[in-house]
mmCIF file as Biopython writes it, N, C-alpha, C and O atoms, coordinates in Angstrom:
data_model
#
loop_
_atom_site.group_PDB
_atom_site.id
_atom_site.type_symbol
_atom_site.label_atom_id
_atom_site.label_alt_id
_atom_site.label_comp_id
_atom_site.label_asym_id
_atom_site.label_entity_id
_atom_site.label_seq_id
_atom_site.pdbx_PDB_ins_code
_atom_site.Cartn_x
_atom_site.Cartn_y
_atom_site.Cartn_z
_atom_site.occupancy
_atom_site.B_iso_or_equiv
_atom_site.auth_seq_id
_atom_site.auth_asym_id
_atom_site.pdbx_PDB_model_num
ATOM 1   N N  . UNK A ? 1  ? 51.304 147.245 173.435 1.0 0.0 1  A 1 
ATOM 2   C CA . UNK A ? 1  ? 52.198 148.077 172.638 1.0 0.0 1  A 1 
ATOM 3   C C  . UNK A ? 1  ? 51.663 149.507 172.662 1.0 0.0 1  A 1 
ATOM 4   O O  . UNK A ? 1  ? 50.455 149.733 172.728 1.0 0.0 1  A 1 
ATOM 5   N N  . UNK A ? 2  ? 52.580 150.458 172.607 1.0 0.0 2  A 1 
ATOM 6   C CA . UNK A ? 2  ? 52.181 151.866 172.590 1.0 0.0 2  A 1 
ATOM 7   C C  . UNK A ? 2  ? 52.355 152.423 171.183 1.0 0.0 2  A 1 
ATOM 8   O O  . UNK A ? 2  ? 53.415 152.294 170.570 1.0 0.0 2  A 1 
ATOM 9   N N  . UNK A ? 3  ? 51.299 153.039 170.691 1.0 0.0 3  A 1 
ATOM 10  C CA . UNK A ? 3  ? 51.291 153.674 169.378 1.0 0.0 3  A 1 
ATOM 11  C C  . UNK A ? 3  ? 51.162 155.177 169.588 1.0 0.0 3  A 1 
ATOM 12  O O  . UNK A ? 3  ? 50.463 155.627 170.496 1.0 0.0 3  A 1 
ATOM 13  N N  . UNK A ? 4  ? 51.850 155.962 168.730 1.0 0.0 4  A 1 
ATOM 14  C CA . UNK A ? 4  ? 51.814 157.418 168.844 1.0 0.0 4  A 1 
ATOM 15  C C  . UNK A ? 4  ? 51.445 157.987 167.476 1.0 0.0 4  A 1 
ATOM 16  O O  . UNK A ? 4  ? 52.035 157.629 166.456 1.0 0.0 4  A 1 
ATOM 17  N N  . UNK A ? 5  ? 50.452 158.883 167.478 1.0 0.0 5  A 1 
ATOM 18  C CA . UNK A ? 5  ? 49.953 159.462 166.237 1.0 0.0 5  A 1 
ATOM 19  C C  . UNK A ? 5  ? 49.907 160.983 166.327 1.0 0.0 5  A 1 
ATOM 20  O O  . UNK A ? 5  ? 49.581 161.548 167.371 1.0 0.0 5  A 1 
ATOM 21  N N  . UNK A ? 6  ? 50.237 161.631 165.225 1.0 0.0 6  A 1 
ATOM 22  C CA . UNK A ? 6  ? 49.989 163.056 165.039 1.0 0.0 6  A 1 
ATOM 23  C C  . UNK A ? 6  ? 48.555 163.140 164.530 1.0 0.0 6  A 1 
ATOM 24  O O  . UNK A ? 6  ? 48.181 162.381 163.635 1.0 0.0 6  A 1 
ATOM 25  N N  . UNK A ? 7  ? 47.735 164.055 165.085 1.0 0.0 7  A 1 
ATOM 26  C CA . UNK A ? 7  ? 46.320 164.096 164.692 1.0 0.0 7  A 1 
ATOM 27  C C  . UNK A ? 7  ? 45.859 165.505 164.325 1.0 0.0 7  A 1 
ATOM 28  O O  . UNK A ? 7  ? 46.567 166.493 164.523 1.0 0.0 7  A 1 
ATOM 29  N N  . UNK A ? 8  ? 44.662 165.556 163.790 1.0 0.0 8  A 1 
ATOM 30  C CA . UNK A ? 8  ? 44.008 166.831 163.474 1.0 0.0 8  A 1 
ATOM 31  C C  . UNK A ? 8  ? 43.052 167.262 164.589 1.0 0.0 8  A 1 
ATOM 32  O O  . UNK A ? 8  ? 42.292 168.215 164.419 1.0 0.0 8  A 1 
ATOM 33  N N  . UNK A ? 9  ? 43.086 166.573 165.715 1.0 0.0 9  A 1 
ATOM 34  C CA . UNK A ? 9  ? 42.208 166.892 166.851 1.0 0.0 9  A 1 
ATOM 35  C C  . UNK A ? 9  ? 42.825 168.073 167.595 1.0 0.0 9  A 1 
ATOM 36  O O  . UNK A ? 9  ? 43.775 167.910 168.361 1.0 0.0 9  A 1 
ATOM 37  N N  . UNK A ? 10 ? 42.270 169.269 167.358 1.0 0.0 10 A 1 
ATOM 38  C CA . UNK A ? 10 ? 42.893 170.474 167.909 1.0 0.0 10 A 1 
ATOM 39  C C  . UNK A ? 10 ? 41.942 171.357 168.718 1.0 0.0 10 A 1 
ATOM 40  O O  . UNK A ? 10 ? 42.286 172.486 169.069 1.0 0.0 10 A 1 
ATOM 41  N N  . UNK A ? 11 ? 40.750 170.843 169.013 1.0 0.0 11 A 1 
ATOM 42  C CA . UNK A ? 11 ? 39.825 171.610 169.855 1.0 0.0 11 A 1 
ATOM 43  C C  . UNK A ? 11 ? 38.858 170.658 170.563 1.0 0.0 11 A 1 
ATOM 44  O O  . UNK A ? 11 ? 38.839 169.458 170.292 1.0 0.0 11 A 1 
ATOM 45  N N  . UNK A ? 12 ? 38.075 171.205 171.456 1.0 0.0 12 A 1 
ATOM 46  C CA . UNK A ? 12 ? 37.220 170.363 172.302 1.0 0.0 12 A 1 
ATOM 47  C C  . UNK A ? 12 ? 36.122 169.645 171.520 1.0 0.0 12 A 1 
ATOM 48  O O  . UNK A ? 12 ? 35.771 168.517 171.867 1.0 0.0 12 A 1 
ATOM 49  N N  . UNK A ? 13 ? 35.576 170.259 170.484 1.0 0.0 13 A 1 
ATOM 50  C CA . UNK A ? 13 ? 34.514 169.573 169.730 1.0 0.0 13 A 1 
ATOM 51  C C  . UNK A ? 13 ? 35.077 168.386 168.945 1.0 0.0 13 A 1 
ATOM 52  O O  . UNK A ? 13 ? 34.436 167.339 168.866 1.0 0.0 13 A 1 
ATOM 53  N N  . UNK A ? 14 ? 36.268 168.541 168.367 1.0 0.0 14 A 1 
ATOM 54  C CA . UNK A ? 14 ? 36.912 167.415 167.676 1.0 0.0 14 A 1 
ATOM 55  C C  . UNK A ? 14 ? 37.309 166.340 168.678 1.0 0.0 14 A 1 
ATOM 56  O O  . UNK A ? 14 ? 37.241 165.149 168.377 1.0 0.0 14 A 1 
ATOM 57  N N  . UNK A ? 15 ? 37.723 166.762 169.870 1.0 0.0 15 A 1 
ATOM 58  C CA . UNK A ? 15 ? 38.094 165.810 170.911 1.0 0.0 15 A 1 
ATOM 59  C C  . UNK A ? 15 ? 36.899 164.960 171.323 1.0 0.0 15 A 1 
ATOM 60  O O  . UNK A ? 15 ? 37.041 163.755 171.530 1.0 0.0 15 A 1 
ATOM 61  N N  . UNK A ? 16 ? 35.737 165.565 171.442 1.0 0.0 16 A 1 
ATOM 62  C CA . UNK A ? 16 ? 34.526 164.811 171.792 1.0 0.0 16 A 1 
ATOM 63  C C  . UNK A ? 16 ? 34.205 163.750 170.740 1.0 0.0 16 A 1 
ATOM 64  O O  . UNK A ? 16 ? 33.897 162.606 171.076 1.0 0.0 16 A 1 
ATOM 65  N N  . UNK A ? 17 ? 34.278 164.136 169.465 1.0 0.0 17 A 1 
ATOM 66  C CA . UNK A ? 17 ? 34.004 163.182 168.380 1.0 0.0 17 A 1 
ATOM 67  C C  . UNK A ? 17 ? 35.037 162.057 168.353 1.0 0.0 17 A 1 
ATOM 68  O O  . UNK A ? 17 ? 34.690 160.884 168.215 1.0 0.0 17 A 1 
ATOM 69  N N  . UNK A ? 18 ? 36.304 162.429 168.487 1.0 0.0 18 A 1 
ATOM 70  C CA . UNK A ? 18 ? 37.369 161.428 168.468 1.0 0.0 18 A 1 
ATOM 71  C C  . UNK A ? 18 ? 37.246 160.489 169.667 1.0 0.0 18 A 1 
ATOM 72  O O  . UNK A ? 18 ? 37.458 159.284 169.533 1.0 0.0 18 A 1 
ATOM 73  N N  . UNK A ? 19 ? 36.912 161.022 170.815 1.0 0.0 19 A 1 
ATOM 74  C CA . UNK A ? 19 ? 36.769 160.210 172.019 1.0 0.0 19 A 1 
ATOM 75  C C  . UNK A ? 19 ? 35.645 159.192 171.862 1.0 0.0 19 A 1 
ATOM 76  O O  . UNK A ? 19 ? 35.791 158.034 172.254 1.0 0.0 19 A 1 
ATOM 77  N N  . UNK A ? 20 ? 34.538 159.619 171.294 1.0 0.0 20 A 1 
ATOM 78  C CA . UNK A ? 20 ? 33.417 158.698 171.068 1.0 0.0 20 A 1 
ATOM 79  C C  . UNK A ? 20 ? 33.844 157.559 170.139 1.0 0.0 20 A 1 
ATOM 80  O O  . UNK A ? 20 ? 33.523 156.396 170.383 1.0 0.0 20 A 1 
ATOM 81  N N  . UNK A ? 21 ? 34.563 157.903 169.082 1.0 0.0 21 A 1 
ATOM 82  C CA . UNK A ? 21 ? 35.043 156.884 168.149 1.0 0.0 21 A 1 
ATOM 83  C C  . UNK A ? 21 ? 36.007 155.921 168.839 1.0 0.0 21 A 1 
ATOM 84  O O  . UNK A ? 21 ? 35.893 154.708 168.663 1.0 0.0 21 A 1 
ATOM 85  N N  . UNK A ? 22 ? 36.943 156.437 169.614 1.0 0.0 22 A 1 
ATOM 86  C CA . UNK A ? 22 ? 37.930 155.593 170.270 1.0 0.0 22 A 1 
ATOM 87  C C  . UNK A ? 22 ? 37.283 154.687 171.317 1.0 0.0 22 A 1 
ATOM 88  O O  . UNK A ? 22 ? 37.688 153.536 171.477 1.0 0.0 22 A 1 
ATOM 89  N N  . UNK A ? 23 ? 36.285 155.200 172.026 1.0 0.0 23 A 1 
ATOM 90  C CA . UNK A ? 23 ? 35.563 154.357 172.985 1.0 0.0 23 A 1 
ATOM 91  C C  . UNK A ? 23 ? 34.887 153.191 172.277 1.0 0.0 23 A 1 
ATOM 92  O O  . UNK A ? 23 ? 34.821 152.083 172.811 1.0 0.0 23 A 1 
ATOM 93  N N  . UNK A ? 24 ? 34.387 153.446 171.075 1.0 0.0 24 A 1 
ATOM 94  C CA . UNK A ? 24 ? 33.698 152.407 170.303 1.0 0.0 24 A 1 
ATOM 95  C C  . UNK A ? 24 ? 34.686 151.418 169.685 1.0 0.0 24 A 1 
ATOM 96  O O  . UNK A ? 24 ? 34.485 150.206 169.759 1.0 0.0 24 A 1 
ATOM 97  N N  . UNK A ? 25 ? 35.762 151.941 169.069 1.0 0.0 25 A 1 
ATOM 98  C CA . UNK A ? 25 ? 36.709 151.084 168.367 1.0 0.0 25 A 1 
ATOM 99  C C  . UNK A ? 25 ? 37.669 150.340 169.293 1.0 0.0 25 A 1 
ATOM 100 O O  . UNK A ? 25 ? 38.071 149.213 169.007 1.0 0.0 25 A 1 
ATOM 101 N N  . UNK A ? 26 ? 38.032 150.982 170.407 1.0 0.0 26 A 1 
ATOM 102 C CA . UNK A ? 26 ? 39.072 150.430 171.276 1.0 0.0 26 A 1 
ATOM 103 C C  . UNK A ? 26 ? 38.614 150.359 172.731 1.0 0.0 26 A 1 
ATOM 104 O O  . UNK A ? 26 ? 39.229 150.983 173.596 1.0 0.0 26 A 1 
ATOM 105 N N  . UNK A ? 27 ? 37.556 149.619 173.015 1.0 0.0 27 A 1 
ATOM 106 C CA . UNK A ? 27 ? 37.014 149.611 174.374 1.0 0.0 27 A 1 
ATOM 107 C C  . UNK A ? 27 ? 37.960 149.030 175.417 1.0 0.0 27 A 1 
ATOM 108 O O  . UNK A ? 27 ? 37.842 149.353 176.599 1.0 0.0 27 A 1 
ATOM 109 N N  . UNK A ? 28 ? 38.889 148.187 175.008 1.0 0.0 28 A 1 
ATOM 110 C CA . UNK A ? 28 ? 39.814 147.545 175.953 1.0 0.0 28 A 1 
ATOM 111 C C  . UNK A ? 28 ? 41.172 148.236 176.012 1.0 0.0 28 A 1 
ATOM 112 O O  . UNK A ? 28 ? 42.062 147.780 176.730 1.0 0.0 28 A 1 
ATOM 113 N N  . UNK A ? 29 ? 41.345 149.323 175.274 1.0 0.0 29 A 1 
ATOM 114 C CA . UNK A ? 29 ? 42.644 150.002 175.190 1.0 0.0 29 A 1 
ATOM 115 C C  . UNK A ? 29 ? 42.655 151.286 176.002 1.0 0.0 29 A 1 
ATOM 116 O O  . UNK A ? 29 ? 41.615 151.891 176.261 1.0 0.0 29 A 1 
ATOM 117 N N  . UNK A ? 30 ? 43.856 151.686 176.395 1.0 0.0 30 A 1 
ATOM 118 C CA . UNK A ? 30 ? 44.045 152.981 177.053 1.0 0.0 30 A 1 
ATOM 119 C C  . UNK A ? 30 ? 44.549 153.964 176.018 1.0 0.0 30 A 1 
ATOM 120 O O  . UNK A ? 30 ? 45.391 153.612 175.193 1.0 0.0 30 A 1 
ATOM 121 N N  . UNK A ? 31 ? 44.054 155.180 176.044 1.0 0.0 31 A 1 
ATOM 122 C CA . UNK A ? 31 ? 44.490 156.188 175.083 1.0 0.0 31 A 1 
ATOM 123 C C  . UNK A ? 31 ? 44.331 157.574 175.699 1.0 0.0 31 A 1 
ATOM 124 O O  . UNK A ? 31 ? 43.556 157.772 176.635 1.0 0.0 31 A 1 
ATOM 125 N N  . UNK A ? 32 ? 45.087 158.534 175.150 1.0 0.0 32 A 1 
ATOM 126 C CA . UNK A ? 32 ? 44.934 159.926 175.564 1.0 0.0 32 A 1 
ATOM 127 C C  . UNK A ? 32 ? 45.450 160.850 174.470 1.0 0.0 32 A 1 
ATOM 128 O O  . UNK A ? 32 ? 46.283 160.468 173.648 1.0 0.0 32 A 1 
ATOM 129 N N  . UNK A ? 33 ? 44.940 162.056 174.481 1.0 0.0 33 A 1 
ATOM 130 C CA . UNK A ? 33 ? 45.370 163.099 173.562 1.0 0.0 33 A 1 
ATOM 131 C C  . UNK A ? 33 ? 46.194 164.119 174.318 1.0 0.0 33 A 1 
ATOM 132 O O  . UNK A ? 33 ? 45.926 164.395 175.488 1.0 0.0 33 A 1 
ATOM 133 N N  . UNK A ? 34 ? 47.198 164.684 173.657 1.0 0.0 34 A 1 
ATOM 134 C CA . UNK A ? 34 ? 47.970 165.796 174.196 1.0 0.0 34 A 1 
ATOM 135 C C  . UNK A ? 34 ? 47.770 166.973 173.245 1.0 0.0 34 A 1 
ATOM 136 O O  . UNK A ? 34 ? 48.524 167.147 172.288 1.0 0.0 34 A 1 
ATOM 137 N N  . UNK A ? 35 ? 46.744 167.777 173.522 1.0 0.0 35 A 1 
ATOM 138 C CA . UNK A ? 35 ? 46.434 168.910 172.651 1.0 0.0 35 A 1 
ATOM 139 C C  . UNK A ? 35 ? 47.361 170.085 172.903 1.0 0.0 35 A 1 
ATOM 140 O O  . UNK A ? 35 ? 47.313 171.068 172.163 1.0 0.0 35 A 1 
ATOM 141 N N  . UNK A ? 36 ? 48.197 170.013 173.918 1.0 0.0 36 A 1 
ATOM 142 C CA . UNK A ? 36 ? 49.190 171.058 174.186 1.0 0.0 36 A 1 
ATOM 143 C C  . UNK A ? 36 ? 50.397 170.883 173.263 1.0 0.0 36 A 1 
ATOM 144 O O  . UNK A ? 36 ? 51.148 171.830 173.032 1.0 0.0 36 A 1 
ATOM 145 N N  . UNK A ? 37 ? 50.578 169.680 172.741 1.0 0.0 37 A 1 
ATOM 146 C CA . UNK A ? 37 ? 51.668 169.396 171.815 1.0 0.0 37 A 1 
ATOM 147 C C  . UNK A ? 37 ? 51.306 169.961 170.439 1.0 0.0 37 A 1 
ATOM 148 O O  . UNK A ? 37 ? 50.140 169.937 170.046 1.0 0.0 37 A 1 
ATOM 149 N N  . UNK A ? 38 ? 52.286 170.461 169.720 1.0 0.0 38 A 1 
ATOM 150 C CA . UNK A ? 38 ? 52.012 171.070 168.407 1.0 0.0 38 A 1 
ATOM 151 C C  . UNK A ? 38 ? 51.453 170.062 167.401 1.0 0.0 38 A 1 
ATOM 152 O O  . UNK A ? 38 ? 50.829 170.457 166.417 1.0 0.0 38 A 1 
ATOM 153 N N  . UNK A ? 39 ? 51.671 168.765 167.638 1.0 0.0 39 A 1 
ATOM 154 C CA . UNK A ? 39 ? 51.167 167.722 166.734 1.0 0.0 39 A 1 
ATOM 155 C C  . UNK A ? 39 ? 49.878 167.083 167.223 1.0 0.0 39 A 1 
ATOM 156 O O  . UNK A ? 39 ? 49.407 166.118 166.621 1.0 0.0 39 A 1 
ATOM 157 N N  . UNK A ? 40 ? 49.292 167.604 168.310 1.0 0.0 40 A 1 
ATOM 158 C CA . UNK A ? 40 ? 48.040 167.071 168.853 1.0 0.0 40 A 1 
ATOM 159 C C  . UNK A ? 40 ? 48.114 165.549 168.982 1.0 0.0 40 A 1 
ATOM 160 O O  . UNK A ? 40 ? 47.319 164.816 168.392 1.0 0.0 40 A 1 
ATOM 161 N N  . UNK A ? 41 ? 49.067 165.108 169.750 1.0 0.0 41 A 1 
ATOM 162 C CA . UNK A ? 41 ? 49.432 163.701 169.857 1.0 0.0 41 A 1 
ATOM 163 C C  . UNK A ? 41 ? 48.317 162.843 170.465 1.0 0.0 41 A 1 
ATOM 164 O O  . UNK A ? 41 ? 47.665 163.224 171.437 1.0 0.0 41 A 1 
ATOM 165 N N  . UNK A ? 42 ? 48.129 161.683 169.860 1.0 0.0 42 A 1 
ATOM 166 C CA . UNK A ? 42 ? 47.283 160.631 170.412 1.0 0.0 42 A 1 
ATOM 167 C C  . UNK A ? 42 ? 48.197 159.467 170.745 1.0 0.0 42 A 1 
ATOM 168 O O  . UNK A ? 42 ? 48.934 158.985 169.885 1.0 0.0 42 A 1 
ATOM 169 N N  . UNK A ? 43 ? 48.153 159.012 171.997 1.0 0.0 43 A 1 
ATOM 170 C CA . UNK A ? 43 ? 48.890 157.826 172.419 1.0 0.0 43 A 1 
ATOM 171 C C  . UNK A ? 43 ? 47.883 156.727 172.726 1.0 0.0 43 A 1 
ATOM 172 O O  . UNK A ? 43 ? 46.898 156.949 173.431 1.0 0.0 43 A 1 
ATOM 173 N N  . UNK A ? 44 ? 48.143 155.546 172.190 1.0 0.0 44 A 1 
ATOM 174 C CA . UNK A ? 44 ? 47.258 154.406 172.409 1.0 0.0 44 A 1 
ATOM 175 C C  . UNK A ? 44 ? 48.090 153.247 172.950 1.0 0.0 44 A 1 
ATOM 176 O O  . UNK A ? 44 ? 49.108 152.872 172.369 1.0 0.0 44 A 1 
ATOM 177 N N  . UNK A ? 45 ? 47.641 152.690 174.067 1.0 0.0 45 A 1 
ATOM 178 C CA . UNK A ? 45 ? 48.258 151.497 174.637 1.0 0.0 45 A 1 
ATOM 179 C C  . UNK A ? 45 ? 47.271 150.356 174.407 1.0 0.0 45 A 1 
ATOM 180 O O  . UNK A ? 45 ? 46.213 150.295 175.032 1.0 0.0 45 A 1 
ATOM 181 N N  . UNK A ? 46 ? 47.640 149.455 173.498 1.0 0.0 46 A 1 
ATOM 182 C CA . UNK A ? 46 ? 46.714 148.399 173.104 1.0 0.0 46 A 1 
ATOM 183 C C  . UNK A ? 46 ? 47.466 147.143 172.709 1.0 0.0 46 A 1 
ATOM 184 O O  . UNK A ? 46 ? 48.580 147.201 172.187 1.0 0.0 46 A 1 
ATOM 185 N N  . UNK A ? 47 ? 46.838 146.013 172.966 1.0 0.0 47 A 1 
ATOM 186 C CA . UNK A ? 47 ? 47.393 144.746 172.503 1.0 0.0 47 A 1 
ATOM 187 C C  . UNK A ? 47 ? 47.030 144.500 171.041 1.0 0.0 47 A 1 
ATOM 188 O O  . UNK A ? 47 ? 47.618 143.633 170.394 1.0 0.0 47 A 1 
ATOM 189 N N  . UNK A ? 48 ? 46.071 145.253 170.522 1.0 0.0 48 A 1 
ATOM 190 C CA . UNK A ? 48 ? 45.678 145.166 169.114 1.0 0.0 48 A 1 
ATOM 191 C C  . UNK A ? 48 ? 46.597 146.031 168.267 1.0 0.0 48 A 1 
ATOM 192 O O  . UNK A ? 48 ? 47.197 146.983 168.766 1.0 0.0 48 A 1 
ATOM 193 N N  . UNK A ? 49 ? 46.708 145.700 166.982 1.0 0.0 49 A 1 
ATOM 194 C CA . UNK A ? 49 ? 47.410 146.584 166.050 1.0 0.0 49 A 1 
ATOM 195 C C  . UNK A ? 49 ? 46.397 147.624 165.593 1.0 0.0 49 A 1 
ATOM 196 O O  . UNK A ? 49 ? 45.544 147.336 164.754 1.0 0.0 49 A 1 
ATOM 197 N N  . UNK A ? 50 ? 46.488 148.819 166.138 1.0 0.0 50 A 1 
ATOM 198 C CA . UNK A ? 50 ? 45.476 149.849 165.909 1.0 0.0 50 A 1 
ATOM 199 C C  . UNK A ? 50 ? 45.793 150.769 164.740 1.0 0.0 50 A 1 
ATOM 200 O O  . UNK A ? 50 ? 44.984 151.632 164.400 1.0 0.0 50 A 1 
ATOM 201 N N  . UNK A ? 51 ? 46.940 150.601 164.129 1.0 0.0 51 A 1 
ATOM 202 C CA . UNK A ? 51 ? 47.382 151.547 163.103 1.0 0.0 51 A 1 
ATOM 203 C C  . UNK A ? 51 ? 46.378 151.678 161.961 1.0 0.0 51 A 1 
ATOM 204 O O  . UNK A ? 51 ? 45.896 152.780 161.700 1.0 0.0 51 A 1 
ATOM 205 N N  . UNK A ? 52 ? 46.054 150.595 161.283 1.0 0.0 52 A 1 
ATOM 206 C CA . UNK A ? 52 ? 45.135 150.686 160.147 1.0 0.0 52 A 1 
ATOM 207 C C  . UNK A ? 52 ? 43.744 151.112 160.579 1.0 0.0 52 A 1 
ATOM 208 O O  . UNK A ? 52 ? 43.059 151.841 159.861 1.0 0.0 52 A 1 
ATOM 209 N N  . UNK A ? 53 ? 43.340 150.668 161.725 1.0 0.0 53 A 1 
ATOM 210 C CA . UNK A ? 53 ? 42.035 151.035 162.257 1.0 0.0 53 A 1 
ATOM 211 C C  . UNK A ? 53 ? 41.920 152.552 162.404 1.0 0.0 53 A 1 
ATOM 212 O O  . UNK A ? 53 ? 40.902 153.140 162.037 1.0 0.0 53 A 1 
ATOM 213 N N  . UNK A ? 54 ? 42.956 153.176 162.937 1.0 0.0 54 A 1 
ATOM 214 C CA . UNK A ? 54 ? 42.916 154.624 163.152 1.0 0.0 54 A 1 
ATOM 215 C C  . UNK A ? 54 ? 43.205 155.408 161.884 1.0 0.0 54 A 1 
ATOM 216 O O  . UNK A ? 54 ? 42.623 156.473 161.675 1.0 0.0 54 A 1 
ATOM 217 N N  . UNK A ? 55 ? 44.081 154.912 161.042 1.0 0.0 55 A 1 
ATOM 218 C CA . UNK A ? 55 ? 44.397 155.638 159.807 1.0 0.0 55 A 1 
ATOM 219 C C  . UNK A ? 55 ? 43.210 155.675 158.852 1.0 0.0 55 A 1 
ATOM 220 O O  . UNK A ? 55 ? 43.111 156.577 158.020 1.0 0.0 55 A 1 
ATOM 221 N N  . UNK A ? 56 ? 42.314 154.707 158.964 1.0 0.0 56 A 1 
ATOM 222 C CA . UNK A ? 56 ? 41.156 154.631 158.066 1.0 0.0 56 A 1 
ATOM 223 C C  . UNK A ? 56 ? 39.896 155.264 158.637 1.0 0.0 56 A 1 
ATOM 224 O O  . UNK A ? 56 ? 38.837 155.188 158.014 1.0 0.0 56 A 1 
ATOM 225 N N  . UNK A ? 57 ? 39.986 155.887 159.805 1.0 0.0 57 A 1 
ATOM 226 C CA . UNK A ? 57 ? 38.780 156.488 160.388 1.0 0.0 57 A 1 
ATOM 227 C C  . UNK A ? 57 ? 38.399 157.753 159.621 1.0 0.0 57 A 1 
ATOM 228 O O  . UNK A ? 57 ? 39.247 158.362 158.968 1.0 0.0 57 A 1 
ATOM 229 N N  . UNK A ? 58 ? 37.136 158.148 159.696 1.0 0.0 58 A 1 
ATOM 230 C CA . UNK A ? 58 ? 36.650 159.328 158.975 1.0 0.0 58 A 1 
ATOM 231 C C  . UNK A ? 58 ? 36.365 160.504 159.900 1.0 0.0 58 A 1 
ATOM 232 O O  . UNK A ? 58 ? 35.864 161.534 159.451 1.0 0.0 58 A 1 
ATOM 233 N N  . UNK A ? 59 ? 36.676 160.365 161.185 1.0 0.0 59 A 1 
ATOM 234 C CA . UNK A ? 59 ? 36.395 161.425 162.162 1.0 0.0 59 A 1 
ATOM 235 C C  . UNK A ? 59 ? 37.542 162.415 162.270 1.0 0.0 59 A 1 
ATOM 236 O O  . UNK A ? 59 ? 37.316 163.622 162.365 1.0 0.0 59 A 1 
ATOM 237 N N  . UNK A ? 60 ? 38.781 161.910 162.257 1.0 0.0 60 A 1 
ATOM 238 C CA . UNK A ? 60 ? 39.945 162.793 162.367 1.0 0.0 60 A 1 
ATOM 239 C C  . UNK A ? 60 ? 41.115 162.198 161.587 1.0 0.0 60 A 1 
ATOM 240 O O  . UNK A ? 60 ? 41.194 160.989 161.373 1.0 0.0 60 A 1 
ATOM 241 N N  . UNK A ? 61 ? 42.011 163.077 161.172 1.0 0.0 61 A 1 
ATOM 242 C CA . UNK A ? 61 ? 43.204 162.627 160.454 1.0 0.0 61 A 1 
ATOM 243 C C  . UNK A ? 61 ? 44.267 162.254 161.451 1.0 0.0 61 A 1 
ATOM 244 O O  . UNK A ? 61 ? 44.389 162.878 162.506 1.0 0.0 61 A 1 
ATOM 245 N N  . UNK A ? 62 ? 45.045 161.231 161.120 1.0 0.0 62 A 1 
ATOM 246 C CA . UNK A ? 62 ? 46.178 160.887 161.973 1.0 0.0 62 A 1 
ATOM 247 C C  . UNK A ? 62 ? 47.266 160.227 161.145 1.0 0.0 62 A 1 
ATOM 248 O O  . UNK A ? 62 ? 47.020 159.599 160.115 1.0 0.0 62 A 1 
ATOM 249 N N  . UNK A ? 63 ? 48.482 160.399 161.647 1.0 0.0 63 A 1 
ATOM 250 C CA . UNK A ? 63 ? 49.676 159.829 161.019 1.0 0.0 63 A 1 
ATOM 251 C C  . UNK A ? 63 ? 50.490 159.191 162.131 1.0 0.0 63 A 1 
ATOM 252 O O  . UNK A ? 63 ? 50.775 159.829 163.144 1.0 0.0 63 A 1 
ATOM 253 N N  . UNK A ? 64 ? 50.865 157.932 161.943 1.0 0.0 64 A 1 
ATOM 254 C CA . UNK A ? 64 ? 51.657 157.263 162.965 1.0 0.0 64 A 1 
ATOM 255 C C  . UNK A ? 64 ? 53.061 157.837 163.004 1.0 0.0 64 A 1 
ATOM 256 O O  . UNK A ? 64 ? 53.687 158.036 161.963 1.0 0.0 64 A 1 
ATOM 257 N N  . UNK A ? 65 ? 53.549 158.100 164.195 1.0 0.0 65 A 1 
ATOM 258 C CA . UNK A ? 65 ? 54.911 158.581 164.397 1.0 0.0 65 A 1 
ATOM 259 C C  . UNK A ? 65 ? 55.788 157.433 164.864 1.0 0.0 65 A 1 
ATOM 260 O O  . UNK A ? 65 ? 55.324 156.523 165.550 1.0 0.0 65 A 1 
ATOM 261 N N  . UNK A ? 66 ? 57.035 157.482 164.493 1.0 0.0 66 A 1 
ATOM 262 C CA . UNK A ? 66 ? 57.994 156.449 164.919 1.0 0.0 66 A 1 
ATOM 263 C C  . UNK A ? 66 ? 58.501 156.739 166.299 1.0 0.0 66 A 1 
ATOM 264 O O  . UNK A ? 66 ? 59.316 155.983 166.830 1.0 0.0 66 A 1 
#
């Protein structure tokens, strides 16, 4: 399933921290950030339900988009 989130990841240092967290939390999932988008979109392709996992993280803010 593909999940799409609006995030607070808006620069390279935040991207590094978020990437480290995602590698740890979602080692079997594919994900990417679009920092060119005004909402700093994170897309996650995962068989897991990642919504609560990502909404409860302390590294960056995110809101699931429909």
